[in-house]
KEMAR-995846 format. One record per atom (N, C-alpha, C): x, y, z; residue in one letter. Coordinates in steps of 0.02 Angstrom, whole numbers, plus 50000, padded with zeros to 5 digits. Each point is the difference from the previous one (the first is absolute). Layout:
N
XYZA...
END
This chain:
384
531764827248990M499885006950022M499505000850066M499604995849993T499464999450056T500435000750070T500644994549999A500394999050071A500405007350002A500115003249953V500275006950012V499625004050020V499355000449978D499385004850035D499884998550079D500084993350004V499664997550067V500675002550057V500794999349966S500515001350055S499985008250007S499865003049940A500035006750010A499465003550053A499344997249991A499555000550036A500214998750078A500274994350007A500204997850065A500655004350033A500505003449955R500485003850033R499645007050002R499435002549968H499705006450021H499184997850028H500014998650058P499334997750048P499625005449995P500255006550009F499505005850017F499655001749930F500444998549940R499715002049938R499454995449976R500024993850023R499474994250005R499385002550028R500225002050070S499345001750027S499745006949972S500245004849966L499745005949979L499654997549939L500184994649968I499674998149933I499324996250018I499894996550068L499514996950011L499515004950032L500335004650038A499545005850025A499605002449949A500365002449937L499745003349939L499584995549961L500064993150000V499404996049992V499425000150027V500074999650060A499444999750061A499635007349985A500385004749989V499525007150010V499584999749928V500294998249959T499715000249917T499464994850009T499984994950033A499554996349997A499324999850042A500315003550050L499195002150062L499855006450003L500475005149967G500015007150001G499085000649995G499684998649945A499405002449984A499504998850059A500144994650030C499584998950058C500115001150070C500725001050007G500275001450069G500155006750008G499975003849957L500135008950006L499395002950023L500175005450044P499435003750021P499555003649934P499245000150019R499795004849956R499355001850034R499595004449956S499385003450033S499514994750003S499914995349949G499354996250010G500284994749929G499294997449978P499904994649962P500275005249930P500144995849942S500185002749940S499295000849958S499845002349943K499595000249961K499854993449972K500454996349984K499914992749982K499744995750051K500145001250055E499694996150068E499465001550011E499725006749993M499375002850016M499594997149940M500124999649933L499614997449942L499864992850014L500504996750043S499894992450003S499484998450060S499885005950023G499474996950056G499345001349984G499845000749923A499305000849971A499584993750011A499445000549993V499404995050002V500214994049941V500205004549945E500054995149946E500794995150015E500315001750038N500494996750021N500134995950060N499384999850027G499954995750061G499905004450060G500105005750005G499985005250034G499325002550027G499875004050055D499305002450024D499885007049985D500435002649962A499845007249971A499785000549931A499665003049989H499665003949933H500635005049980H500364998949961V500535005049965V499715002749939V499805007750016I499715003249929I500435007149985I500175000349932F500365006249974F499435004449983F500035006350032V499595004750000V499875002949920V499475000049982N499865003249944N499335004550007N499675004349947N499495003450009N499264995750032N500104993549984H499284995850007H500224999250084H500534999950025V500164998650071V499855006150047V500175006549961N499875005550041N499225001050003N499754998449935R499085001950012R499844994950057R500184993950010T499674996350035T500254998050073T500635000850012A500305000750056A499965005150042A499855007149978N499985005450032N499335000850049N499764994850046F499635000250038F500295004350067F499805005350015L499995002650059L499504999850052L500074996350058P499415000050053P499825008150014P499535000749994S499775005350023S499555001950073S500225005350017Y499525001850059Y499475003249990Y499454999750050G499295004949995G499594997050049G499355003350002F499584999050046F499294995449972F499734996050049S499394996749975S499505004449970S499424996449991R499345003449982R499745002250057R500144996450066E499625003150063E500295006350017E500705000749982F500345006650024F499725005849949F500144998249929L499835004349952L499225003050001L499564995450010Q499205002450008Q499785003050062Q500535000750048A499615002850071A499955007249987A499485001750022G499975006949999G500245004750045G500135007850009V500235002950055V499575000450048V500304999150056V499604999850072V499705007450017V499365000350011G499765005950021G500285003950053G500275005249982A500465003850052A499665001350075A499264999650003D499435003050046D499784993450030D500174995349990E499704993050021E500264999150072E499684996450042I500144999450068I500254993149992I500604997950043R500124992750002R500174998250088R499944993549995P500254997850074P500775003850017P499985002350058G500655001850011G500025008450016G499535003649947D499975006349999D499845003350071D500185005950009V499785004750064V499515005449972V499315000050040L499535004949990L500025004150043L499595006249980G499895005650058G499195002049985G499645000250050L499235001549993L500055006650030L499415003549970M499915006950048M499094999749986M499574999050072I499454999449974I499475006650048I499575001449971W499625007150028W499284997450001W499755001850051E499314998350019E499575007050014E499334998849981N499625006550001N499635000550066N500304998450060V499504999950064V500575003450043V499845001550054D500335003650051D500374993050041D499764995050015D500224994450029D500094993749965D500314999049951G499994994449957G500254994650019G499964993549967L500434994249991L500645000050035L500275003549961L500814999649996L500345007450010L499565005349997V500345006650016V499695002850063V500545002050042G499805000350063G499565008050014G499915000950061L499555005450005L500255006649990L499725005249966G500345005749973G500424999049941G500174995149977Q500394999349952Q499604998649929Q500194999849934S499674998649939S500244995149970S500584998350007S500394994449959S500494996050046S500214991649983T500444997450037T500414998049943T500654997950011Q500514996849961Q500164992650025Q500024995149947L500224993550015L500685000049967L500514999150013Q500734999749969Q500144993050000Q500414999349965Q500484993449997Q499644993950003Q499424999849964L499664994349987L500384995549941L500194995150028Q500374995049947Q499504995449977Q500094999149939V499514993749956V500374994550018V499634995050033D500194993850014D500154995949947D500254994150021S500254993349935S499484997749950S499355000750047Q499474999149947Q499645005249955Q500165006450012G499865005649976G499525003550038G499925000250070F499485002750038F500345005850041F499425004050021I500155005650050I499494998350041I500145002450070F499275002850047F499885006650025F499485001849986V499775006350013V499384999550049V500195004850058P499474999250059P499335002349968P499474994750031Y499225001249973Y499914998849925Y500554999549964A499954996849926A500094993349996A500414997850046G500244992549989G500514998449959G500124994249990R500634997749953R499804999549937R500325005049956I500035002549936I500424997449953I499884997649943R500454997449953R500275007249966R500785001650003A500215005949967A500374998049937A500374993250001A500384998249948A499624999449942A500215002649946G499794999249932G499495007049987G500045004350048N499535004949981N500535006250006N499715006149967S500285006350000S499855002950061S500385005850023P499815004250052P499215001650011P499855002849938E499345001849985E499524995950008E500094993249965Q499424994050017Q500094998650077Q500535000850036L500024997350064L499645005050048L500015006849982R499635005250024R499274998849994R499774998049964Q499304999349979Q499734994250030Q500424994950007L499764994350044L499985000250083L500545004650021I499995002650072I499235004750012I500075004749956T499345002849998T499444996950006T499894996349952A499284995849995A499954996250073A500444996650037R500014996850067R499875004950059R500235006349997L499815004750047L499535003549999L499605000949944E499485004549996E499354997350023E500064993050020T499454996950017T499905001250085T500595003350025Q500185000950069Q500125007250018Q500075003849950T499995007150019T499955004349933T499675004850011P499725004949942P500555003049961P499924999649935D500405002849957D500864999850009D500174993350014P500655000450019P500635002049952P500465002950005Q500345001349933Q500754995650017Q500354997349941V500544997550014V500625001149949V500484999850021S500555001149960S500664994750007S500184997049949V500534994650012V500495002449952V500594999150031T500825000749970T500304994250007T500524999149949R500374994850008R500685003250032R500194997450063V500565002450026V500764999949986V499984991349994A500424996349977A499834994549936A500324999949951G499804995849946G500464992550005G500214999050050D500514994850013D499684992749980D499395000749985G499764991849990G500114998549923G500325004649969A500004998649934A500675001449982A500494996450018T500834999549982T500254996949960T500575000649973V500474995749977V500675000950030V500424993549986S500744999750032S500385000349941S500575004950002I500485000149952I500644998250037I500394995449955M500674996950037M500475000249935M500534999250016G500664998749962G500305004649980G500275001149940K500365006149980K499645006549988K499715002550045A499575005649995A500165004850058A500185007049970F500245003850054F499395001950058F499484998350010G499625000950059G499544993549995G500244995050038Q499714994550017Q499485002550063Q499594994549987G499425000850075G499404999449963G499575001350040V499114998549986V499685006049989V499665000649940Y499785007049968Y499254998150008Y499505005549999P499414999249996P499765001649928P499504996549971I499665002049935I499685006449999I500215004749981E499635006349991E499935001549929E499465005150006R499885002049928R500645002549946R500455002550015P500555001749958P500514992149995P499934995650046T500444994349992T499584993149988T499564999949957R499714994249990R500114995249954R500635002349952T500264995049967T500744999050007T500264994449969L500664998550007L500515003649999L500085004049946S500535005049994S499845007250043S499465001450018A499955004950047A500214999150064A499714992750032M500314998350064M500794998850001M500384997949946L500655000450007L500345006849991L499765005549973A500135006750005A499925001550069A499404998350026K499965002650085K500544997750046K500204993349973A500554997750040A500725002549976A500075004049964G500535004149975G500314996049942G499834994849979G500254996949934G500534995350024G500324996649942V500394993350017V500695003550001V500344997050044A500725002050026A500544995949962A499704996949943I500524997849951I500035001749924I500404997749961D499895002449922D499394997949981D499535005649967P499364997049989P499944995949925P500644998249976E499994996049942E500054993450010E500174998650066V500114994050032V499494998050065V499465004150005A499555000350041A499374995249987A499824996250048T499414995749990T499565001150047T499324999750009I499445001250031I499674994750008I499894997450060T499504994350012T499465001650047T499394997749981V499475001450051V499864991950021V499795000550064K499714995250020K499215000950033K499494996549981R499435001950018R499614991450014R499924999750065G499784992850017G500404995149966G499644996149961R500414994249979R500355000649919R499865007349972E500115002149946E500705003950011E500524999649941T500535002649988T500015003149942T500235005349999G500175003349921G500685003749987G500334999249970K500705003449992K500205003849930K500105007450010V500135003349935V500715003450011V500295003549942W500585003950006W499795006550013W500435003750035L499715006250011L499855005149938L500454998749951S499815004049931S499464998349982S499554993450011D499494998749963D499315004950037D500045003450058L499665002550033L499835007449950L500495002349969Y500065006449968Y499824998149927Y500304994449976F499844999749920F499424995049992F499664995650037N499434996649996N499595001550057N499565006049992P499535002550056P499454995250031P499964993449956S499564994650030S500344997450055S500694999950009Y500304996150051Y499855005250069Y499865006950008D499865004650041D499444996950043D500004994450030I499404998350044I499695002550051I499214999649998A499895003050065A500104996450051A500215002550076L500054996850050L499544997550053L500014995150040R499494997750043R500324999650063R499535001750049P500364998550082P500304993449989P500635000350047G500214994750010G500554997649948G500125003549958D500444998449943D500694999750017D500644997349986V500605000050021V500485002649940V500265005349993I500515001849946I500714999050022I500334996449950L500724997150014L500325003749938L500485004250033V500525001349937V500624998150000V500174996749943E500584994849992E500465002749951E500664998450006E500535001049925E499964993649974E499954999549927D499954994049955D500534995250027D499704995150011Q500614993850013Q500274995349951Q499715000949942R500204996149941R500725001049982R500474995049986S500655000049981S500054993849948S500625001549973F500234994849956F500924998750026F500164994449975T500674997850019T500475000749945T500545003650010A500514999949940A500574995550008A500214995349962L500674994950012L500294999949926L500634997750011G500524998949934G500355005849996G500185000149927A500365006449974A499755006849998A499845003050044L499715005050005L500375005350043L499855006250001G500295005550042G500154997950073G499294997050017R500094997750087R499494994850000R500134995050040Q499494994550013Q499735001450065Q499325001049998T499535001850057T499384999749994T499595000850052K499265002250010K499715006649982K499595001149942V499945006949989V499185001250005V499855006150033P499305001649997P499795002449936P499354999149983L499845001149932L500015006549987L499705004350053G500025008049998G499515003049972G499584996149951S499375004149970S499654994349981S499445001449965E499404996149988E500284995049953E500355002349941Q500114995149942Q500765002349989Q500604994449979I500585001949980I500094993849953I500335001249955S500284995449940S500684996750032S500124994749949A500514996950016A500645002949990A499925005549955L500615004849980L500185004550056L499505002650031E499985004050051E500234996850065E499884993950007A500014996450064A500844998649989A500304997049944V500794999849991V500215006650012V499835005649987A500355006050009A500005002550072A499504997050034M499945002350063M500684995950039M500274996149980V500614995450036V500535001749960V500035005649963G500605001149978G500134997749927G499534997349968G500124996949941G500414993149991G499984998749931L500524994049996L500665002350019L500304994950028S500744999750003S500394999749936S500415005449974T500405001449945T500524993749989T500244997550057L500634995150002L499704992949986L499394999550034S499724993250007S499524996849967S499525005249994A499174997849985A500074998049924A499554994749998D499694998749928D499375002049982D499995005049954P499395003949986P499454995249975P500154994949970T499484994849974T499774995150051T500185000950059G499804994850056G499685005250068G499545003849993V499695002750055V499274996950006V500004996750053F499384996250025F499595002950044F499354999449995V499545001650045V499684994150021V499914998950066L499814994650029L499455000150058L499394997249980R499405000950044R499624994549993R499534998850056D499444995050003D499365003449971D499754997449942E499515003349955E499284997150011E499535003350016P499344998150015P499724994549939P499774996050000S499694995149951S499825004349943S499585005750006Q499625003549958Q500345003149939Q500585002050055V500545004449941V500374996449976V500284993550032A500444994649959A499684996649949A499324998950001S499664997149954S500135004849930S499715005250010A500085006249943A500664998849979A500495001550032V500755000749970V500204992249971V499924994850009L500144994649982L499644997449941L499265002750002G499604998049944G499584994850008G500124996950061Q499544993750015Q499794999950070Q499514996050027P499715000350076P500574997750033P500175002250052V500284996450066V499625002050068V500194995850036S499515000650067S500535000950061S500035005250034G500255001550057G500625004649994G500385002450048T500555005549992T500444996949957T500355002849960Q500514997449957Q500585004249987Q500604996750007R500665003850007R500315001949946R500115005449992M500095003149936M500635004949991M500574997549955A500565004049990A499915004249930A500005005650001Y499905004349943Y500715003149981Y500164999549932V500615001349990V499955006249951V500535004950028L499945005549944L500815000849970L499955001249939D500584999449965D500165008149971D500425002650048L499955008449973L500494999949939L500274995449971T500365000849935T499635001049940T499394997950018R499534999549931R499785006549983R499885001049933P499825007249965P499385002850053P499544997250034N499545003150037N500004997050077N500544998750012G500154996550065G499955005050058G500135006449990L499935005350048L499155001350012L499745001149945F499365000749986F499624995250045F500224992649987L499534995350025L500115000250080L500495000950019S500395000750070S499575006450037S499845005349964R499815007150015R499194998550008R499744994549963D499204998850008D499824994150040D500514995150020F500084995550061F499775003150056F499514998850042M499835003150065M500404994750057M500085002550054I500474995950058I499375000350051I499854994850041R499584998650032R500294998550077R499514999850049D500324998950081D500234993349989D500584998450043D500224993850014D500564999449934D500015003049947D500504998049941D500564999250021D500394995649961T500644999750009T500345001049933T500475005749995I500455000949931I500664998050003I500064996149958Y500844996950003Y500205000149924Y500595002150008V500425001549943V500714995249993V500084996449949T500464994350020T500695004249964T500464995750022E500695002349966E500164998449943E500325005949941A500184997549941A500534994150000A500054995649944P500364994249996P500785000950016P500225004849969Y500695002249997Y500225001750088Y499645002350033V500085000950068V500284993350034V499674993649982R500224994350031R500684997449977R500245001749939W500514998849982W500645004450018W499735006350017Q500365006350029Q500284996450067Q499554998350039K500124997450071K500514993249992K499904996349943I500294992949998I500895003449986I499945004049936L500795001949991L500225004950064L499585002450036G500315003650055G500214995850049G499764993450016A500114995450036A500694996350000A499934999849915I500774995149988I500465006250001I499985006149971T500535004350000T500245001450081T499535001950028G500005000450079G500474993850022G499824993749990S500334994050026S500604999849963S500185001449934A500785000149982A500375005550034A499675005650009N500405006150026N500274996750083N499424997250018S500224999750083S500404992149991S500134997249958A500494993649997A500785003049974A500075005049973R500595002749982R500225005150053R499465003250033A500405003050066A500034995250056A499754994450000L500354993750039L500594998649982L500074998849939A500624996949968A500625005850018A499885005650000A500505007050007A500164998650062A499424998850051T500135000250068T500484994550035T499704993849966T500364993750023T500664998049960T500025003249947G500764997849958G499764995049960G499454997549990I499904993449956I499875002849920I500234995749947E500055002549937E499544993849966E
END
């Protein structure tokens, strides 16, 4: 019988090659055929318990309570406790105008036949002083125009009888802030009575030139930096901080994003788009699960978790950043609710595994494709 089979195979070398090809495809199909990434079984095999370096955690209510840590923006105490700047306070860089009246015909500053003299464009120097003839160098910074008027009057009245002095702020450029980024009116703006707070200054600059829902506002003051969502300025009045001369205000579009891979509608890097989104919303943003290939029991969220959060999730203390693979099973009775409550963070990776049958479908496709190719070749060459 064996001799007959061998001779038969020898008489039909093409059939023998076809049989060997089908055996090879069957044996190597699982690892050699194209696929979107590791299977669920392979992902689970990378758990710490199996010698891997990632903690594989199946999401439940406890995980949602402990892992939903969202880094928040805000201002430090130095920003929040700063009072509003006095609108009339003179600062270095301001330009002043003086009008001086003297009660004599020929005064110190007033010419013959005149009753007053004007001193315009007196700029306060970097140390805060101005020079007034016969009154000398006077500190202007830190005083209001009325206080400076009294100082100049006191200096002059020792040299001329009953001098009268008027002080005005010609320009208040000594107290300015810079607005940059995605604002309609970038530039340098003076701090004036109507624009002494962050929201008022942004309004003065024409508002933001991007979607307010994704706009963040950064304020740099010396070595201190604070950052808030634009919406916080309206819903949390404490974030509408008082401005200080030299502040730099930067308007930016939120740069946070997550990466979508595997059996999803599309594989790409996606901006988060709002302050908070859930895993369910994130999947929907990329077109949902692929109906032809996705395994709804294998939705993974991969992230590097800070030690405080990882310790709370694991129920035991750990040190350093931990690699975590959170598993969402959408087929469970509460699976959709759990995924709706699980929050996505910046730099997360959402990976959806392929359903097991997809692998066998690819193998069968390769087998039937090879057989069809062999039959076509046989018909072409006349081999039977």
